[in-house]
All heavy atoms as an XYZ file, in Angstrom:
810
protein
N       0.842     -1.181      0.000
C       0.000      0.000      0.000
C       0.888      1.246      0.000
O       1.829      1.362      0.777
C      -0.888     -0.020      1.248
C      -1.913      1.070      1.266
S      -3.127      0.712      2.538
C      -3.326      2.325      3.206
N       0.579      2.172     -0.870
C       1.387      3.383     -1.007
C       1.149      4.347      0.150
O       0.030      4.478      0.651
C       1.056      4.069     -2.325
N       2.227      4.995      0.557
C       2.130      6.025      1.586
C       1.399      7.236      1.017
O       1.534      7.544     -0.165
C       3.522      6.463      2.029
C       4.371      5.430      2.740
C       5.805      5.923      2.855
C       3.800      5.153      4.109
N       0.655      7.937      1.871
C      -0.052      9.125      1.420
C       0.317     10.329      2.290
O       0.725     10.170      3.448
C      -1.581      8.935      1.498
O      -1.964      8.800      2.876
C      -2.031      7.721      0.698
N       0.152     11.512      1.709
C       0.380     12.736      2.477
C      -0.577     12.805      3.665
O      -0.210     13.303      4.728
C       0.201     13.973      1.589
C       1.361     14.218      0.669
C       1.267     15.556     -0.037
O       0.560     16.470      0.453
O       1.910     15.701     -1.089
N      -1.790     12.304      3.482
C      -2.767     12.324      4.568
C      -2.250     11.548      5.782
O      -2.421     11.984      6.919
C      -4.113     11.754      4.097
C      -4.842     12.636      3.114
C      -4.290     12.555      1.675
O      -3.579     11.577      1.329
O      -4.557     13.489      0.905
N      -1.614     10.407      5.536
C      -1.036      9.625      6.629
C       0.051     10.421      7.351
O       0.134     10.412      8.576
C      -0.410      8.328      6.105
C      -1.383      7.280      5.649
C      -0.624      6.112      5.039
O      -0.004      6.252      3.984
N      -0.665      4.972      5.703
N       0.879     11.083      6.571
C       1.985     11.841      7.169
C       1.441     13.023      7.963
O       1.832     13.244      9.115
C       2.985     12.303      6.086
C       4.090     13.154      6.710
C       3.573     11.104      5.355
N       0.522     13.770      7.387
C      -0.039     14.917      8.107
C      -0.780     14.475      9.363
O      -0.717     15.157     10.394
C      -0.932     15.757      7.197
C      -0.141     16.735      6.363
C       0.180     16.443      5.042
C       0.309     17.937      6.895
C       0.920     17.329      4.274
C       1.049     18.827      6.136
C       1.351     18.525      4.832
O       2.095     19.404      4.082
N      -1.468     13.334      9.317
C      -2.137     12.819     10.518
C      -1.115     12.521     11.612
O      -1.333     12.832     12.794
C      -2.953     11.569     10.183
N       0.020     11.949     11.231
C       1.080     11.670     12.202
C       1.659     12.966     12.749
O       1.914     13.094     13.958
C       2.177     10.821     11.564
N       1.862     13.953     11.875
C       2.435     15.220     12.310
C       1.507     15.987     13.242
O       1.960     16.788     14.059
C       2.801     16.080     11.093
C       3.904     15.510     10.205
C       4.098     16.385      8.970
C       5.201     15.355     10.975
N       0.207     15.719     13.137
C      -0.742     16.369     14.048
C      -0.600     15.839     15.475
O      -1.199     16.371     16.398
C      -2.179     16.201     13.548
C      -2.504     17.151     12.430
C      -3.985     17.169     12.155
C      -4.306     18.341     11.246
N      -5.667     18.796     11.412
N       0.213     14.809     15.656
C       0.485     14.278     16.989
C       1.777     14.860     17.575
O       2.183     14.487     18.670
C       0.585     12.762     16.934
C      -0.709     12.099     16.506
C      -0.564     10.599     16.338
O       0.472     10.033     16.733
O      -1.511      9.998     15.800
N       2.414     15.774     16.845
C       3.675     16.378     17.283
C       3.428     17.816     17.729
O       2.698     18.556     17.072
C       4.687     16.365     16.140
S       5.131     14.704     15.585
N       4.072     18.182     18.827
C       3.848     19.490     19.437
C       5.158     20.179     19.774
O       6.165     19.532     20.046
C       3.065     19.335     20.744
C       1.635     18.917     20.545
C       1.299     17.597     20.279
C       0.614     19.848     20.606
C      -0.013     17.211     20.081
C      -0.709     19.477     20.415
C      -1.015     18.156     20.151
O      -2.314     17.790     19.956
N       5.113     21.510     19.797
C       6.166     22.302     20.418
C       5.867     22.175     21.914
O       4.726     22.393     22.333
C       6.039     23.762     19.958
C       7.059     24.681     20.583
O       7.310     24.557     21.810
O       7.585     25.555     19.879
N       6.839     21.813     22.738
C       6.554     21.582     24.157
C       6.049     22.816     24.903
O       5.487     22.683     25.988
C       7.892     21.098     24.725
C       8.921     21.514     23.740
C       8.246     21.590     22.408
N       6.187     23.995     24.316
C       5.742     25.212     24.981
C       4.387     25.701     24.491
O       3.843     26.655     25.037
C       6.784     26.319     24.772
C       8.122     25.990     25.401
C       9.169     27.057     25.140
O       8.943     27.938     24.290
O      10.214     26.993     25.809
N       3.833     25.051     23.448
C       2.580     25.521     22.854
C       1.614     24.333     22.738
O       1.951     23.328     22.128
C       2.826     26.132     21.457
C       3.871     27.251     21.553
C       1.523     26.678     20.869
C       4.332     27.787     20.213
N       0.404     24.446     23.304
C      -0.533     23.319     23.298
C      -1.322     23.136     21.998
O      -2.514     22.871     22.005
C      -1.467     23.661     24.463
C      -1.517     25.150     24.449
C      -0.121     25.586     24.056
N      -0.650     23.313     20.858
C      -1.273     23.144     19.542
C      -0.292     22.345     18.690
O       0.915     22.581     18.749
C      -1.557     24.516     18.877
C      -2.060     24.348     17.459
C      -2.557     25.324     19.705
N      -0.811     21.402     17.897
C       0.087     20.573     17.088
C       0.793     21.400     16.014
O       0.364     22.494     15.662
C      -0.662     19.375     16.492
C      -1.630     19.772     15.409
O      -1.245     20.197     14.326
N      -2.929     19.645     15.707
N       1.898     20.855     15.510
C       2.750     21.567     14.558
C       2.032     21.903     13.251
O       2.300     22.948     12.653
C       4.003     20.743     14.261
C       4.894     20.401     15.456
C       6.084     19.562     14.999
C       5.346     21.645     16.187
N       1.130     21.037     12.813
C       0.400     21.293     11.570
C      -0.526     22.491     11.754
O      -0.527     23.425     10.944
C      -0.386     20.045     11.114
C      -1.262     20.371      9.911
C       0.565     18.902     10.791
N      -1.317     22.499     12.828
C      -2.243     23.607     13.054
C      -1.518     24.911     13.379
O      -2.056     25.993     13.145
C      -3.253     23.256     14.140
C      -4.310     22.281     13.646
O      -4.563     22.237     12.426
O      -4.887     21.553     14.475
N      -0.301     24.811     13.905
C       0.493     26.022     14.117
C       0.980     26.614     12.796
O       1.408     27.758     12.737
C       1.714     25.722     15.000
C       1.476     25.708     16.496
C       2.739     25.274     17.223
C       1.013     27.066     16.997
N       0.915     25.829     11.723
C       1.375     26.298     10.420
C       2.871     26.136     10.229
O       3.474     26.798      9.387
N       3.472     25.237     10.995
C       4.923     25.054     10.938
C       5.371     24.077      9.861
O       6.538     24.071      9.478
C       5.449     24.594     12.300
C       5.233     25.574     13.458
C       5.723     24.961     14.762
C       5.915     26.894     13.193
N       4.467     23.241      9.370
C       4.824     22.255      8.340
C       4.566     22.883      6.974
O       3.441     23.232      6.640
C       4.014     20.950      8.505
C       4.367     19.967      7.393
C       4.266     20.343      9.877
N       5.650     23.042      6.208
C       5.544     23.684      4.906
C       5.355     22.704      3.759
O       4.726     23.030      2.765
C       6.787     24.529      4.631
C       6.898     25.783      5.464
C       8.099     26.461      5.536
C       5.829     26.288      6.182
C       8.227     27.631      6.279
C       5.932     27.437      6.937
C       7.136     28.108      6.979
O       7.255     29.263      7.720
N       5.925     21.493      3.881
C       5.838     20.566      2.754
C       6.140     19.151      3.223
O       6.905     18.950      4.168
C       6.838     20.969      1.672
C       6.597     20.272      0.340
O       5.449     19.857      0.071
O       7.562     20.146     -0.438
N       5.527     18.202      2.542
C       5.786     16.778      2.764
C       6.056     16.156      1.406
O       5.300     16.380      0.457
C       4.575     16.085      3.443
C       4.720     14.581      3.395
C       4.394     16.578      4.871
N       7.141     15.420      1.300
C       7.486     14.696      0.069
C       7.564     13.209      0.393
O       8.113     12.828      1.435
C       8.842     15.138     -0.470
C       8.898     16.545     -0.952
C       8.384     16.659     -2.358
C       8.669     18.044     -2.901
N       7.522     18.704     -3.435
N       7.027     12.414     -0.506
C       7.095     10.962     -0.354
C       7.706     10.389     -1.628
O       7.224     10.659     -2.731
C       5.694     10.357     -0.137
C       5.058     10.942      1.131
C       5.771      8.835     -0.071
C       3.580     10.612      1.291
N       8.780      9.648     -1.446
C       9.401      8.937     -2.566
C       9.565      7.492     -2.112
O      10.387      7.188     -1.244
C      10.759      9.556     -2.949
C      10.580     11.027     -3.349
C      11.407      8.748     -4.077
C      11.874     11.777     -3.559
N       8.729      6.630     -2.676
C       8.703      5.213     -2.299
C       8.483      5.077     -0.797
O       7.410      5.412     -0.321
C       9.969      4.502     -2.775
C      10.137      4.572     -4.291
O       9.108      4.490     -4.996
O      11.277      4.709     -4.761
N       9.505      4.610     -0.046
C       9.336      4.409      1.399
C      10.066      5.480      2.220
O      10.299      5.323      3.407
C       9.807      3.012      1.815
C      11.261      2.740      1.434
O      11.939      3.659      0.914
O      11.719      1.609      1.656
N      10.434      6.588      1.569
C      11.111      7.707      2.220
C      10.155      8.890      2.327
O       9.398      9.173      1.391
C      12.324      8.124      1.394
C      13.012      9.373      1.884
C      13.991      9.440      2.829
C      12.783     10.712      1.446
N      14.379     10.754      3.009
C      13.640     11.557      2.171
C      11.917     11.293      0.518
C      13.673     12.934      2.001
C      11.940     12.673      0.345
C      12.823     13.473      1.078
N      10.195      9.574      3.469
C       9.366     10.756      3.676
C      10.271     11.920      4.083
O      11.116     11.780      4.971
C       8.305     10.519      4.784
C       7.530     11.800      5.078
C       7.358      9.403      4.383
N      10.065     13.042      3.436
C      10.772     14.265      3.786
C       9.773     15.289      4.290
O       8.703     15.459      3.699
N      10.110     15.938      5.380
C       9.253     16.975      5.947
C      10.055     18.273      5.971
O      11.150     18.315      6.525
C       8.802     16.619      7.379
C       7.979     17.750      7.990
C       8.013     15.311      7.388
N       9.496     19.302      5.345
C      10.102     20.634      5.413
C       9.229     21.461      6.337
O       8.016     21.564      6.141
C      10.183     21.285      4.037
C      10.861     22.640      4.086
C      11.282     23.235      2.753
C      10.375     23.103      1.615
N      10.768     23.899      0.441
N       9.851     22.010      7.362
C       9.088     22.748      8.361
C       9.925     23.873      8.945
O      11.105     23.991      8.656
C       8.631     21.812      9.482
C       9.765     21.146     10.237
S       9.215     20.162     11.636
C       8.683     21.441     12.765
N       9.289     24.688      9.754
C       9.975     25.761     10.442
C       9.627     25.693     11.916
O       8.945     24.768     12.352
C       9.607     27.134      9.833
O      10.534     28.112     10.301
C       8.182     27.540     10.160
N      10.102     26.644     12.657
C       9.780     26.773     14.076
C       9.259     28.185     14.298
O       9.409     29.050     13.435
C      11.011     26.491     14.930
C      11.625     25.103     14.737
C      12.957     24.995     15.462
C      10.674     24.014     15.212
N       8.682     28.431     15.453
C       8.115     29.757     15.698
C       9.186     30.824     15.823
O       8.905     32.000     15.599
C       7.230     29.753     16.956
O       8.002     29.302     18.072
C       6.009     28.865     16.764
N      10.416     30.436     16.162
C      11.507     31.407     16.289
C      12.843     30.715     16.014
O      13.032     29.572     16.432
C      11.515     32.011     17.683
N      13.766     31.387     15.345
C      15.067     30.781     15.058
C      15.828     30.323     16.306
O      16.561     29.357     16.249
C      15.833     31.886     14.327
C      14.771     32.723     13.712
C      13.629     32.697     14.690
N      15.659     30.977     17.414
C      16.381     30.610     18.631
C      15.638     29.610     19.496
O      15.957     29.461     20.678
N      14.673     28.910     18.930
C      13.859     27.965     19.704
C      14.749     26.950     20.423
O      15.498     26.208     19.778
C      12.889     27.240     18.784
S      11.879     26.005     19.614
N      14.675     26.901     21.761
C      15.532     25.977     22.495
C      15.175     24.500     22.275
O      15.996     23.632     22.523
C      15.334     26.387     23.956
C      14.014     27.080     23.983
C      13.847     27.718     22.634
N      13.982     24.240     21.766
C      13.544     22.860     21.555
C      13.779     22.399     20.109
O      13.257     21.356     19.707
C      12.075     22.717     21.927
N      14.558     23.134     19.356
C      14.820     22.859     17.936
C      15.135     21.388     17.668
O      14.476     20.715     16.886
C      15.971     23.767     17.479
C      16.451     23.524     16.089
N      17.319     22.506     15.766
C      16.191     24.176     14.939
C      17.566     22.549     14.467
N      16.895     23.559     13.953
N      16.150     20.858     18.323
C      16.569     19.467     18.089
C      15.513     18.482     18.548
O      15.246     17.480     17.867
C      17.885     19.179     18.810
O      18.903     19.956     18.262
N      14.902     18.752     19.679
C      13.879     17.853     20.222
C      12.691     17.758     19.276
O      12.199     16.673     18.991
C      13.421     18.329     21.606
C      12.445     17.392     22.222
C      12.727     16.297     22.969
C      11.014     17.440     22.109
N      11.559     15.663     23.341
C      10.494     16.356     22.818
C      10.130     18.311     21.469
C       9.129     16.098     22.925
C       8.768     18.056     21.562
C       8.284     16.960     22.281
N      12.234     18.903     18.768
C      11.072     18.918     17.871
C      11.377     18.159     16.584
O      10.595     17.309     16.155
C      10.619     20.358     17.570
C      10.039     21.000     18.838
C       9.593     20.382     16.438
C       9.786     22.496     18.724
N      12.513     18.443     15.948
C      12.821     17.762     14.686
C      13.014     16.264     14.897
O      12.581     15.454     14.070
C      14.024     18.391     13.985
O      15.161     18.342     14.786
N      13.620     15.858     15.990
C      13.786     14.435     16.286
C      12.429     13.779     16.550
O      12.159     12.681     16.073
C      14.717     14.228     17.485
C      14.986     12.776     17.797
C      15.710     12.034     16.681
O      16.492     12.626     15.935
N      15.446     10.757     16.541
N      11.557     14.472     17.273
C      10.214     13.958     17.556
C       9.419     13.764     16.269
O       8.741     12.752     16.088
C       9.499     14.913     18.521
C       8.124     14.442     18.892
O       7.138     14.970     18.387
N       8.050     13.473     19.770
N       9.527     14.722     15.349
C       8.834     14.618     14.062
C       9.360     13.412     13.291
O       8.583     12.594     12.785
C       8.991     15.927     13.249
C       8.574     15.726     11.795
C       8.208     17.054     13.892
N      10.670     13.264     13.210
C      11.245     12.131     12.480
C      10.810     10.803     13.095
O      10.410      9.877     12.382
C      12.772     12.217     12.445
C      13.381     11.097     11.608
C      14.906     11.172     11.524
N      15.414     10.166     10.619
C      15.530      8.871     10.916
N      15.181      8.413     12.111
N      15.996      8.015     10.020
N      10.886     10.703     14.409
C      10.495      9.458     15.074
C       9.029      9.130     14.831
O       8.678      7.973     14.600
C      10.768      9.555     16.577
C      12.249      9.507     16.911
C      12.540      9.777     18.380
O      11.595     10.006     19.169
O      13.734      9.773     18.742
N       8.165     10.138     14.855
C       6.733      9.880     14.635
C       6.484      9.449     13.197
O       5.712      8.532     12.942
C       5.911     11.126     14.982
C       4.416     10.931     14.792
C       3.898      9.780     15.647
N       2.561      9.387     15.270
C       2.246      8.408     14.417
N       3.217      7.693     13.822
N       0.998      8.119     14.142
N       7.138     10.092     12.231
C       6.968      9.707     10.824
C       7.471      8.285     10.603
O       6.850      7.500      9.873
C       7.667     10.719      9.889
C       7.727     10.205      8.457
C       6.964     12.071      9.946
N       8.558      7.916     11.254
C       9.112      6.564     11.109
C       8.158      5.486     11.625
O       8.276      4.328     11.257
C      10.456      6.450     11.826
C      11.586      7.218     11.157
S      12.053      6.559      9.547
C      12.670      4.944     10.016
N       7.185      5.855     12.445
C       6.210      4.893     12.967
C       5.090      4.584     11.976
O       4.323      3.643     12.182
C       5.594      5.417     14.266
C       6.578      5.497     15.403
C       5.980      6.161     16.634
O       4.796      6.481     16.690
N       6.803      6.374     17.631
N       4.988      5.363     10.915
C       3.944      5.115      9.918
C       4.289      3.824      9.180
O       5.414      3.665      8.696
C       3.853      6.291      8.915
C       3.530      7.593      9.642
C       2.816      5.988      7.837
C       3.687      8.832      8.763
N       3.348      2.891      9.094
C       3.625      1.644      8.370
C       4.078      1.920      6.937
O       3.483      2.715      6.222
C       2.267      0.920      8.382
C       1.579      1.466      9.596
C       2.005      2.903      9.683
N       5.174      1.294      6.556
C       5.706      1.431      5.205
C       6.840      2.436      5.088
O       7.540      2.459      4.086
N       7.038      3.277      6.115
C       8.137      4.248      6.069
C       9.418      3.561      6.509
O       9.481      2.960      7.579
C       7.853      5.476      6.965
C       9.074      6.388      7.026
C       6.635      6.231      6.466
N      10.441      3.640      5.656
C      11.736      3.035      5.969
C      12.777      4.087      6.355
O      13.753      3.788      7.020
C      12.254      2.238      4.769
C      11.346      1.111      4.357
C      11.368     -0.028      5.341
C      10.600     -1.206      4.794
N       9.526     -1.655      5.639
N      12.572      5.330      5.901
C      13.506      6.399      6.243
C      12.754      7.723      6.171
O      11.780      7.861      5.419
C      14.682      6.414      5.271
C      15.852      7.242      5.778
O      15.879      7.587      6.986
O      16.740      7.554      4.965
N      13.211      8.689      6.968
C      12.574     10.005      6.988
C      13.611     11.064      7.319
O      14.566     10.802      8.045
C      11.457     10.028      8.020
N      13.424     12.217      6.734
C      14.287     13.361      6.999
C      13.410     14.556      7.350
O      12.330     14.736      6.777
C      15.126     13.719      5.772
C      16.182     12.673      5.479
O      16.953     12.344      6.396
O      16.225     12.188      4.337
N      13.911     15.372      8.266
C      13.230     16.609      8.640
C      14.187     17.752      8.357
O      15.318     17.749      8.842
C      12.827     16.602     10.132
C      12.176     17.919     10.512
C      11.910     15.427     10.428
N      13.730     18.683      7.569
C      14.550     19.855      7.254
C      13.873     21.081      7.868
O      12.716     21.368      7.565
C      14.675     20.027      5.753
C      15.483     21.281      5.402
C      15.886     21.309      3.979
N      16.842     20.218      3.760
C      17.215     19.798      2.578
N      16.717     20.337      1.504
N      18.078     18.816      2.451
N      14.619     21.778      8.716
C      14.133     23.020      9.307
C      14.583     24.163      8.402
O      15.767     24.280      8.085
C      14.689     23.235     10.735
C      14.343     22.053     11.647
C      14.192     24.556     11.307
C      12.897     21.877     11.995
N      13.626     24.992      7.981
C      13.921     26.138      7.132
C      13.425     27.408      7.820
O      12.563     27.353      8.700
C      13.274     25.999      5.733
C      13.827     24.774      5.010
C      11.760     25.928      5.826
N      13.973     28.535      7.417
C      13.586     29.812      8.031
C      12.909     30.745      7.041
O      12.500     31.846      7.406
C      14.806     30.473      8.664
C      15.422     29.567      9.675
C      16.632     28.937      9.586
C      14.856     29.135     10.914
N      16.842     28.154     10.691
C      15.770     28.253     11.523
C      13.650     29.397     11.577
C      15.528     27.639     12.748
C      13.407     28.793     12.803
C      14.340     27.928     13.369
N      12.815     30.326      5.786
C      12.113     31.117      4.777
C      11.015     30.271      4.174
O      11.307     29.149      3.743
C      13.075     31.571      3.678
C      14.121     32.556      4.147
C      13.533     33.897      4.545
O      12.527     34.313      3.933
O      14.062     34.518      5.466
N       9.811     30.717      4.142
C       9.370     31.979      4.726
C       9.351     31.898      6.252
O       9.153     30.821      6.817
C       7.957     32.162      4.170
C       7.478     30.767      3.922
C       8.704     29.982      3.537
N       9.548     33.028      6.871
C       9.509     33.086      8.332
C       8.081     32.826      8.812
O       7.112     33.259      8.187
C       9.979     34.463      8.807
N       7.966     32.098      9.902
C       6.652     31.806     10.461
C       6.025     33.070     11.032
O       6.713     33.918     11.604
C       6.772     30.755     11.568
C       5.459     30.436     12.196
C       4.532     29.554     11.730
C       4.909     30.990     13.387
N       3.435     29.522     12.554
C       3.641     30.409     13.588
C       5.355     31.939     14.308
C       2.825     30.728     14.657
C       4.545     32.263     15.376
C       3.301     31.659     15.544
N       4.731     33.186     10.843
C       3.950     34.289     11.409
C       2.685     33.696     11.998
O       2.167     32.693     11.495
C       3.572     35.287     10.326
C       4.747     35.968      9.661
C       4.293     36.906      8.556
O       3.183     37.473      8.661
O       5.043     37.061      7.587
N       2.146     34.304     13.052
C       0.926     33.772     13.673
C      -0.249     33.616     12.710
O      -1.080     32.733     12.885
C       0.615     34.800     14.766
C       1.945     35.380     15.118
C       2.695     35.429     13.815
N      -0.289     34.408     11.649
C      -1.395     34.293     10.684
C      -1.381     32.947      9.964
O      -2.357     32.571      9.326
C      -1.365     35.442      9.682
C      -0.173     35.440      8.764
C      -0.244     36.545      7.703
N       0.975     36.564      6.931
C       1.289     35.688      5.973
N       0.454     34.728      5.678
N       2.437     35.774      5.318
N      -0.273     32.190     10.061
C      -0.164     30.882      9.415
C      -0.911     29.787     10.188
O      -1.085     28.686      9.674
C       1.300     30.496      9.250
C       2.067     31.421      8.343
S       3.829     31.042      8.426
C       4.365     31.547      6.810
N      -1.341     30.090     11.388
C      -2.054     29.097     12.200
C      -3.440     28.821     11.626
O      -4.056     29.695     11.009
C      -2.221     29.598     13.641
C      -0.949     29.689     14.418
S      -1.233     30.067     16.175
C      -1.700     31.792     16.108
N      -3.932     27.621     11.872
C      -5.292     27.282     11.482
C      -6.262     28.073     12.355
O      -5.899     28.574     13.429
C      -5.536     25.782     11.657
O      -5.574     25.456     13.044
N      -7.496     28.178     11.913
C      -8.510     28.878     12.711
C      -8.681     28.204     14.072
O      -8.854     28.872     15.088
C      -9.837     28.936     11.955
C      -9.802     29.868     10.754
C      -9.377     31.285     11.109
O      -9.881     31.848     12.104
O      -8.517     31.838     10.395
N      -8.617     26.878     14.085
C      -8.731     26.126     15.337
C      -7.608     26.503     16.307
O      -7.836     26.704     17.500
C      -8.691     24.626     15.037
C      -8.861     23.752     16.250
C      -8.825     22.277     15.892
O      -9.366     21.907     14.837
O      -8.261     21.510     16.679
N      -6.388     26.615     15.795
C      -5.250     26.987     16.636
C      -5.411     28.406     17.171
O      -5.132     28.674     18.348
C      -3.947     26.860     15.853
N      -5.839     29.312     16.312
C      -6.035     30.710     16.749
C      -7.053     30.779     17.872
O      -6.865     31.511     18.845
C      -6.482     31.575     15.568
C      -5.378     31.819     14.558
C      -5.906     32.608     13.371
C      -4.849     32.778     12.296
N      -5.359     33.469     11.114
N      -8.133     30.005     17.755
C      -9.149     29.990     18.810
C      -8.571     29.426     20.104
O      -8.784     29.971     21.185
C     -10.350     29.164     18.380
C     -11.212     29.850     17.357
C     -12.363     28.965     16.932
C     -13.086     29.593     15.753
N     -14.077     28.692     15.172
N      -7.849     28.334     20.002
C      -7.289     27.687     21.184
C      -6.319     28.605     21.925
O      -6.248     28.618     23.141
C      -6.591     26.380     20.801
C      -6.145     25.569     21.986
C      -5.736     24.171     21.578
C      -5.510     23.330     22.831
N      -5.308     21.959     22.521
N      -5.571     29.407     21.152
C      -4.579     30.297     21.741
C      -5.117     31.725     21.953
O      -4.379     32.614     22.345
C      -3.326     30.348     20.862
C      -2.594     29.020     20.692
C      -1.463     29.149     19.689
C      -2.084     28.513     22.033
N      -6.421     31.906     21.696
C      -7.056     33.224     21.831
C      -6.323     34.290     21.020
O      -6.083     35.392     21.494
C      -7.150     33.638     23.301
C      -8.072     32.741     24.086
O      -9.141     32.380     23.594
N      -7.657     32.359     25.263
N      -5.960     33.934     19.790
C      -5.222     34.855     18.920
C      -6.189     35.558     17.985
O      -7.051     34.941     17.382
C      -4.206     34.074     18.084
C      -3.374     35.001     17.244
C      -3.637     35.407     15.979
C      -2.187     35.658     17.657
N      -2.670     36.272     15.557
C      -1.766     36.458     16.575
C      -1.443     35.669     18.828
C      -0.629     37.231     16.629
C      -0.313     36.436     18.872
C       0.088     37.211     17.785
N      -6.049     36.862     17.855
C      -6.847     37.606     16.894
C      -5.914     38.310     15.928
O      -4.855     38.788     16.301
C      -7.745     38.645     17.602
O      -6.930     39.508     18.388
C      -8.776     37.962     18.476
N      -6.325     38.358     14.655
C      -5.503     39.007     13.629
C      -5.548     40.510     13.766
O      -6.454     41.114     14.104
C      -5.970     38.606     12.223
C      -5.587     37.173     11.903
O      -4.533     36.719     12.363
O      -6.352     36.518     11.185
């Protein structure tokens, strides 16, 4: 059975920044998912370049993606362009964090 982006995004919705009670997808931190055979690549950012949980978050994302049946390898690339902005959050995340535009 072929891997799907939906499977990967569902797994990523189980990953959190330890300081924010909203998953990484709803925070708008996941920019792209690539699937090539049994390899998954995740391109994402963090809320700030100096995030102290940088390594922990990227390792957590990789470990969670590796748990998806059929995934044999995964890479997480942290990028800073485009820079994350609160407007990138889902409506659900904005409500949870009481954020207004």
